[in-house]
C-alpha angles and dihedrals in degrees: 000000000000126000117226116237117244114261116265118253115242102225093184092067098036114123111236117240115251115254116265111251113226116251122248093259092050089056091049090048091054088051089055090052090049090050091052089050090051091050090049090053089050091053090048090051091052092049091048092052092047090050091051092046091237096116112091112203124194109162100040135033116259093242092053093051090047091053091048090049093052092048091048093049095048094040096051093047089049090050090053091051094046093048091049091053093045095234114172091231090060092084094055094042093048095046092048092052092046092048091051090047091053092052093047094046092048091050092050092045090052090052093049092048091048094240093145090056088041090060089065091049090047091050091054092047090046090054091049090052096044098114092050088056089050088056089054091051093046091049093051092046089049090053093048092051091047091052092052091049090050092053093047098049091045131244121282096035127114091245090053091051091050091049090050091054091046089052091052090051088053091052089047090052090049091050092048090048091049093051090045090049091052090050095049095044088054102218093182088061090053092050090049090050091054093046092050090054090047091052090051091058106020097156095052094043092050093046094050091046092051092047090050095049094042093049091049091053092046092047090051090055092050091047094053125107090245090061091049091053093044093053093039094241113186124221090254092054091047092050090048091052092050090048093052089048091055090046093047098089091056092040093050090049090050093050095043100042103028117015098041095045089046093052091042092052090051091052095044091050087076092055138069104235134160095186093252109060128049115285117256118213111234102161115216095349093109091053092048090050091049098052092046099044112111090213090058089050089051091051091051091050091050094048091047092056090042091057092044090056104029102044097057091040092051097040104037094044090048091051093050092047092048091053090050091049090048090062088081096227117166112285095023094132091053092051091047090055093045094052091048093055095085089059094058097036119101111271095218094048093047091047092052089054090051089047089059091047091051095049108135097220106030104013121131094230095058089045091053091048091050092048091050090050090053091052093048091047090052090055103036124052123243099035096260095180130055116251095204114052122189104168111171096228093169101030108037113100093181126105118267129249093025093291120158110284098234121161092248097050119104115252131226089249091055091049088054089057089049091055094050093045094048092048091051094045108040094072093062091045089051091057090051092050090046090055090049092050092052090057093058112103115246090219089072092058092045091051090049091051091050088053089055098253116160126219095274092048091049090050094048099041102032112020101041097046091046091051094051095111093043091049090050092052094046093047094046094049092046092051091049090050089051092053089050094049113146116114097065092047091047094051095044093050098051126150087016120076116282108266093034132189103051092315090301090136097035111137129179092259091047088050089050090050092052092051097045106035103026103033098028091228095141096163092054091044090052090052090052089050092053093046088053089048090054090053092050092045093050092048093048093046091050091049093049092050091049091049091049091049091051092049093048091046093052 
């Protein structure tokens, strides 16, 4: 039995299938590609204007904008290619570029609208309307307390009704305070200020606004579930993308306020730049000037003596105090909190108090020394001590205790800075040592007591070896803080020049401040900063290697 062959299909008369219309997401994806192409064209336009010298930059250096333009051009073209090929990394690349574009466009839009300047105006208006804001807070607190009273006395009682009316009065006071605050802060004036700035640069404001809105819409498309399915994103990749999005505010802040200024200072250290004119490349001249400058040598000498005096005073006193606190005598927690207060107090405020105490004519310290001298003279014959003390703690550049006044000797003014720094630092070090002491096993002390060790032997043979890592950390951080010393010197010297008297309190950071913010030598100041960084890096690296060698040896 034979099987008949199927009839042949007449292709000449076959009706062609209608073309498949693209889905809604496919259309949106093509719009994202078109937007990336438009952004790439915008970056190319910026680079073209920079090359022709027609682009006037005010907020960023020309080289930085050129680098951003190149990255934007390459990145957006790459995003278009990856999206066209359907690669799974296209979603992350596209969203990252769009997110960065949104941040940049918003920052530029804020500059055009004068929002950065407006923050200062808003701060002044906020200060003027402070008491109105206090009325709002008091009214809300009043309402919250009244509500709690109403719940406690029970509903339906006369006391509950009175509390309810009191709560309404609190809300009324808060509403009146809020309206009053809005009137005093003058929001219409702020809106007028923004609109005036927008009218002054309408093309730029409109362009930045359109870039912001378009990038937000494109980023929303790439963030959608449809995009995840289209690019075959796994759950791990989606979680990673969400994690990076949550980390992005901190990451952007790190890049904008730390990484970029750090890289910029390294670049500008090879230029002569006053912040106004165009930088001039001079190679290593700034570094050569730094290492041969006598003032820089003086700052290194001062900071060397400062570390010699301040580090033992801050570390040893903290260790002794931590051991005393660890004895668990009554009131130990109170003393621990009291000694930690200097670490959380404002450095400038604390320094101003010490400045008053160290005043040569009316300071408390000179008065106490004079009073003590009077008491000693009343007991001992011959009046061995002065009864009127006027030590120039803040203004005497000579060496203390009648020592020879050589150029390399520490001055009385520098020792004053040592005292203030040590007082402000040893509380935090005490807390660190206290934490280290709590981690030491009690069995070690019990075994030492059974072997007949006294208190000093237990401290030397048990406590100190067990605190080796803590001591290393405390010492290293204290040395780094010494090398970065600026705020205490600045506050103690006001209104005199920083480094007063006669550069006796000049430190590397103070020297950097004088170069950068008083002499406008930003290239030279950046070179000083990197030389100081090298010193800190070498010290920290040496300490870490020493610590590692001790740990491996033990």
